[in-house]
C-alpha positions as a printed NumPy array, in Angstrom:
array([[-19.43 ,  21.403,   2.13 ],
       [-18.699,  21.541,   5.885],
       [-16.824,  24.649,   6.997],
       [-13.639,  22.719,   7.903],
       [-13.551,  21.075,   4.5  ],
       [-14.197,  24.422,   2.795],
       [-11.202,  25.82 ,   4.633],
       [ -9.086,  22.877,   3.502],
       [-10.21 ,  23.412,  -0.091],
       [ -9.056,  27.026,   0.051],
       [ -5.784,  26.239,   1.841],
       [ -4.826,  23.423,  -0.51 ],
       [ -5.669,  25.18 ,  -3.778],
       [ -2.943,  24.288,  -6.251],
       [ -0.616,  27.105,  -7.239],
       [  0.626,  26.581, -10.797],
       [  4.347,  26.145, -10.932],
       [  7.143,  24.283, -12.622],
       [ 10.75 ,  23.35 , -11.817],
       [ 13.264,  26.141, -12.015],
       [ 15.007,  26.448, -15.401],
       [ 18.179,  24.434, -15.429],
       [ 17.275,  22.439, -12.332],
       [ 18.911,  19.023, -12.226],
       [ 16.45 ,  16.15 , -12.757],
       [ 15.592,  14.093,  -9.708],
       [ 17.551,  10.821,  -9.23 ],
       [ 14.439,   8.76 ,  -9.991],
       [ 14.004,  10.6  , -13.303],
       [ 17.65 ,  10.033, -14.188],
       [ 17.308,   6.306, -13.47 ],
       [ 14.164,   6.143, -15.574],
       [ 16.094,   7.737, -18.421],
       [ 18.608,   4.88 , -18.129],
       [ 16.209,   1.954, -17.644],
       [ 12.653,   3.042, -18.289],
       [ 12.331,   2.696, -22.062],
       [ 14.423,  -0.458, -22.432],
       [ 13.055,  -3.901, -23.263],
       [ 14.424,  -5.997, -20.42 ],
       [ 14.083,  -9.653, -19.561],
       [ 12.542, -10.618, -16.204],
       [ 16.019, -11.156, -14.739],
       [ 17.211,  -7.803, -16.05 ],
       [ 14.139,  -6.106, -14.577],
       [ 15.132,  -7.584, -11.209],
       [ 18.566,  -5.989, -11.528],
       [ 17.046,  -2.64 , -12.505],
       [ 14.603,  -2.81 ,  -9.596],
       [ 17.37 ,  -3.627,  -7.106],
       [ 19.489,  -0.721,  -8.321],
       [ 16.502,   1.628,  -8.15 ],
       [ 15.499,   0.501,  -4.644],
       [ 19.059,   0.458,  -3.236],
       [ 20.708,   3.137,  -5.355],
       [ 23.073,   4.667,  -2.811],
       [ 24.5  ,   1.226,  -2.037],
       [ 24.194,  -0.544,  -5.394],
       [ 26.083,   2.139,  -7.318],
       [ 29.268,   1.243,  -5.447],
       [ 29.027,  -2.56 ,  -5.452],
       [ 31.357,  -4.791,  -7.412],
       [ 29.815,  -6.931, -10.117],
       [ 30.217,  -9.97 ,  -7.853],
       [ 28.419,  -8.316,  -4.951],
       [ 25.599,  -6.961,  -7.12 ],
       [ 25.007, -10.353,  -8.728],
       [ 24.906, -11.984,  -5.305],
       [ 22.488,  -9.397,  -3.883],
       [ 20.067,  -9.752,  -6.803],
       [ 20.444, -13.514,  -7.093],
       [ 21.709, -13.618, -10.686],
       [ 24.964, -14.56 , -12.387],
       [ 27.777, -12.13 , -13.137],
       [ 27.281, -12.559, -16.916],
       [ 23.652, -11.54 , -16.37 ],
       [ 24.824,  -8.26 , -14.857],
       [ 27.171,  -7.704, -17.792],
       [ 24.348,  -8.366, -20.28 ],
       [ 22.111,  -6.   , -18.332],
       [ 24.703,  -3.218, -18.611],
       [ 24.887,  -3.793, -22.366],
       [ 21.089,  -3.807, -22.636],
       [ 20.883,  -0.316, -21.154],
       [ 23.55 ,   1.045, -23.472],
       [ 26.876,   0.652, -21.679],
       [ 30.054,  -1.096, -22.737],
       [ 30.089,  -3.112, -19.526],
       [ 29.312,  -3.031, -15.831],
       [ 32.168,  -0.635, -14.895],
       [ 30.75 ,   1.973, -17.298],
       [ 27.256,   1.522, -15.865],
       [ 28.558,   1.851, -12.302],
       [ 30.443,   5.008, -13.249],
       [ 27.192,   6.499, -14.565],
       [ 25.227,   5.45 , -11.482],
       [ 27.593,   6.865,  -8.863],
       [ 26.909,  10.603,  -9.405],
       [ 23.175,   9.847,  -9.387],
       [ 23.584,   7.995,  -6.098],
       [ 25.563,  10.865,  -4.594],
       [ 22.892,  13.363,  -5.599],
       [ 20.237,  11.122,  -4.05 ],
       [ 22.169,  10.981,  -0.779],
       [ 22.701,  14.749,  -0.65 ],
       [ 20.115,  16.884,   1.169],
       [ 17.465,  18.192,  -1.19 ],
       [ 17.917,  21.926,  -1.819],
       [ 14.342,  22.641,  -0.809],
       [ 14.855,  21.311,   2.729],
       [ 16.523,  24.619,   3.597],
       [ 13.205,  26.366,   3.064],
       [  9.833,  24.705,   2.694],
       [  8.548,  27.743,   0.815],
       [  9.86 ,  26.137,  -2.382],
       [  7.421,  23.239,  -1.995],
       [  4.078,  23.563,  -3.718],
       [  0.838,  22.279,  -2.256],
       [  0.968,  18.904,  -3.984],
       [  4.542,  18.288,  -2.853],
       [  3.565,  19.144,   0.721],
       [  0.692,  16.668,   0.528],
       [  3.09 ,  13.956,  -0.657],
       [  5.535,  14.838,   2.138],
       [  2.739,  14.376,   4.668],
       [  1.888,  10.969,   3.204],
       [  5.54 ,   9.948,   3.404],
       [  5.481,  10.824,   7.104],
       [  2.362,   8.671,   7.514],
       [  4.107,   5.772,   5.787],
       [  7.201,   6.235,   7.934],
       [  5.01 ,   6.031,  11.049],
       [  3.429,   2.845,   9.705],
       [  6.88 ,   1.447,   8.973],
       [  7.837,   1.975,  12.61 ],
       [  4.651,   0.19 ,  13.659],
       [  5.599,  -2.776,  11.489],
       [  8.777,  -3.266,  13.513],
       [  6.565,  -5.584,  15.568],
       [  4.526,  -7.742,  13.197],
       [  2.762,  -9.822,  15.843],
       [ -0.478,  -7.836,  15.88 ],
       [ -0.959,  -7.85 ,  12.102],
       [ -0.123, -11.556,  11.905],
       [ -2.471, -12.44 ,  14.767],
       [ -5.393, -10.53 ,  13.264],
       [ -4.649, -11.965,   9.822],
       [ -4.863, -15.495,  11.234],
       [ -8.193, -14.754,  12.906],
       [ -9.675, -13.251,   9.746],
       [ -8.43 , -16.193,   7.668],
       [-10.219, -18.623,  10.015],
       [-13.54 , -16.746,   9.903],
       [-15.837, -18.317,   7.301],
       [-17.591, -16.3  ,   6.152],
       [-15.48 , -13.187,   6.636],
       [-17.445,  -9.935,   6.611],
       [-15.771,  -6.688,   5.531],
       [-17.625,  -3.512,   6.481],
       [-17.041,   0.064,   5.348],
       [-19.608,   2.839,   5.252],
       [-19.58 ,   6.155,   3.407],
       [-15.999,   7.239,   2.594],
       [-14.659,   3.933,   3.934],
       [-16.657,   1.853,   1.464],
       [-13.936,   2.056,  -1.194],
       [-11.277,   0.643,   1.148],
       [-13.631,  -2.148,   2.19 ],
       [-14.395,  -3.006,  -1.447],
       [-10.696,  -3.129,  -2.316],
       [ -9.895,  -5.382,   0.614],
       [-12.812,  -7.717,  -0.093],
       [-11.947,  -7.934,  -3.806],
       [ -8.409,  -9.064,  -3.003],
       [ -9.413, -11.269,  -0.066],
       [-11.783, -13.296,  -2.257],
       [ -8.756, -14.632,  -4.113],
       [ -7.408, -16.282,  -0.959],
       [-10.522, -16.822,   1.183],
       [-13.535, -18.992,   0.263],
       [-16.316, -16.701,   1.523],
       [-15.914, -12.925,   1.811],
       [-18.969, -10.711,   2.251],
       [-19.051,  -6.941,   1.902],
       [-21.287,  -4.54 ,   3.825],
       [-21.299,  -0.935,   2.571],
       [-24.778,   0.149,   3.703],
       [-25.716,   0.935,   7.275],
       [-28.879,   0.597,   9.316],
       [-31.027,  -2.502,   9.109],
       [-29.232,  -3.642,   5.928],
       [-25.937,  -3.875,   7.829],
       [-27.57 ,  -5.551,  10.819],
       [-29.226,  -8.218,   8.653],
       [-25.956,  -8.928,   6.806],
       [-24.004,  -9.215,  10.059],
       [-26.597, -11.51 ,  11.609],
       [-26.571, -13.752,   8.532],
       [-22.782, -13.89 ,   8.627],
       [-22.821, -15.037,  12.224],
       [-25.542, -17.628,  11.549],
       [-23.433, -18.964,   8.65 ],
       [-20.521, -19.583,  11.01 ],
       [-18.554, -16.342,  10.755],
       [-16.603, -15.175,  13.773],
       [-15.044, -11.852,  12.719],
       [-15.944,  -8.66 ,  10.865],
       [-13.221,  -6.349,   9.562],
       [-14.413,  -2.737,   9.78 ],
       [-12.861,   0.235,   7.971],
       [-13.495,   3.61 ,   9.604],
       [-11.825,   6.653,   8.077],
       [-12.631,  10.282,   8.911],
       [-15.069,  11.824,   9.079],
       [-16.225,   8.948,  11.264],
       [-19.877,   8.158,  10.663],
       [-22.095,   7.579,  13.662],
       [-23.694,   4.679,  11.789],
       [-20.31 ,   2.903,  11.758],
       [-20.405,   2.827,  15.537],
       [-23.935,   1.413,  15.333],
       [-22.787,  -1.286,  12.907],
       [-19.902,  -2.269,  15.201],
       [-22.275,  -2.582,  18.118],
       [-24.669,  -4.611,  15.961],
       [-21.818,  -6.967,  15.053],
       [-20.908,  -7.411,  18.699],
       [-24.536,  -8.068,  19.655],
       [-24.757, -10.677,  16.882],
       [-21.77 , -12.513,  18.381],
       [-19.083, -11.357,  15.953],
       [-15.682, -10.044,  16.975],
       [-14.606,  -6.76 ,  15.399],
       [-11.216,  -5.915,  13.9  ],
       [-11.057,  -2.168,  13.259],
       [ -8.8  ,  -0.493,  10.705],
       [ -8.888,   3.232,  11.371],
       [ -6.795,   6.378,  11.672],
       [ -6.853,   6.685,  15.473],
       [ -6.32 ,   4.26 ,  18.329],
       [ -8.573,   6.12 ,  20.772],
       [-12.261,   6.966,  20.726],
       [-15.641,   5.218,  20.803],
       [-14.96 ,   3.085,  17.718],
       [-11.718,   1.671,  19.138],
       [-13.401,   1.183,  22.518],
       [-15.966,  -1.133,  20.924],
       [-13.497,  -3.118,  18.769],
       [-11.762,  -6.344,  19.809],
       [ -8.614,  -5.403,  17.881],
       [ -7.539,  -2.1  ,  16.324],
       [ -5.008,  -1.37 ,  13.59 ],
       [ -4.178,   2.27 ,  12.839],
       [ -2.773,   4.173,   9.877],
       [ -2.958,   7.942,   9.442],
       [ -4.735,   9.548,   6.501],
       [ -3.395,  12.458,   4.497],
       [ -5.302,  15.663,   5.163],
       [ -3.388,  18.316,   3.211],
       [ -5.836,  18.402,   0.274],
       [ -9.561,  19.023,   0.14 ],
       [-10.238,  15.273,   0.299],
       [ -8.235,  12.837,   2.409],
       [ -5.688,  10.471,   0.867],
       [ -5.108,   6.909,   2.003],
       [ -1.572,   5.748,   1.227],
       [ -0.879,   4.372,   4.715],
       [ -4.303,   2.687,   5.172],
       [ -3.823,   1.112,   1.745],
       [ -0.442,  -0.344,   2.702],
       [ -1.852,  -1.55 ,   6.026],
       [ -4.706,  -3.26 ,   4.16 ],
       [ -2.216,  -5.002,   1.878],
       [ -0.165,  -6.108,   4.892],
       [ -3.279,  -7.581,   6.492],
       [ -4.061,  -9.455,   3.274],
       [ -0.508, -10.808,   3.322],
       [ -1.006, -11.977,   6.909],
       [ -4.193, -13.775,   5.852],
       [ -2.349, -15.441,   2.994],
       [  0.488, -16.508,   5.303],
       [ -1.983, -18.   ,   7.775],
       [ -2.967, -20.781,   5.359],
       [ -0.339, -20.966,   2.592],
       [ -1.677, -24.184,   1.056],
       [ -5.18 , -22.773,   0.653],
       [ -3.744, -19.51 ,  -0.604],
       [ -1.61 , -21.224,  -3.233],
       [ -4.453, -23.419,  -4.435],
       [ -6.886, -20.521,  -4.742],
       [ -4.386, -18.262,  -6.496],
       [ -3.575, -21.011,  -8.988],
       [ -7.284, -21.492,  -9.663],
       [ -7.678, -17.763, -10.162],
       [ -4.746, -17.544, -12.56 ],
       [ -6.077, -20.506, -14.515],
       [ -9.501, -18.891, -14.819],
       [ -7.917, -15.591, -15.835],
       [ -5.925, -17.263, -18.6  ],
       [ -9.005, -19.064, -19.911],
       [-11.025, -15.871, -20.046],
       [ -8.206, -13.559, -21.201],
       [ -8.657, -11.193, -18.274],
       [ -5.284,  -9.531, -18.775],
       [ -3.524,  -7.857, -21.665],
       [ -0.501,  -9.686, -23.009],
       [  2.779,  -7.946, -22.28 ]])
């Protein structure tokens, strides 16, 4: 193990601990106690999801306003309240309001971070990474532009070496549902060069490259090989500067979590999903047709468990 990773392993060692006796459950746990073990219809699940996602606002809405926000009828809201054990919507709202107020109040541990354990600190760091990505998404033009280019590239090559191979595999697995020809490269050297050359000869124009730390030198070689083969490179990485970004035609960034012995990838995962959405939006008719074909095949082969 490299010395820096050994240090991280020691620093992030988990200290056993548990909530203080008598501590009030978190708002999410209190909502789960209300909704989590109930058998709800699809429409009722939409109401529960809206309340969960917009708790501090939803707990104070009238039944008319809540129905309008969710897109259901007022009787549906009344039936939902009964389904989760209340006499009606007013009783449900009365139960939700103290939970909403506790969610809006500052968490007790913010006064002193010493109360956080190592796993909580790692999650806090990931939340900060996601917040930074959220600010980046205020301007969607770059993601949409790259998504359109990747959607037009047939074949589309997705490259990820070493630690980045898992992200590349995930992206390629999902992209195959909406794109007719997606090829994955997870080995470097001459294997990568041959695959990139074949992609270009088959008509491909872009390669999407994942590069997470520690950045492998062979990733830089693969990017240069792609460029020499005539492919453009879209880079998804954790930093906007450096030799990898210098070689890429377009760069998207999302920070990785580094509080634990191995990195975590919440923000790169969300960025990957956003890029897949941009590809789907670029050709909605093709996307719809391919997804319908996939669902039909899944039903025929019983891919999924029945609910």
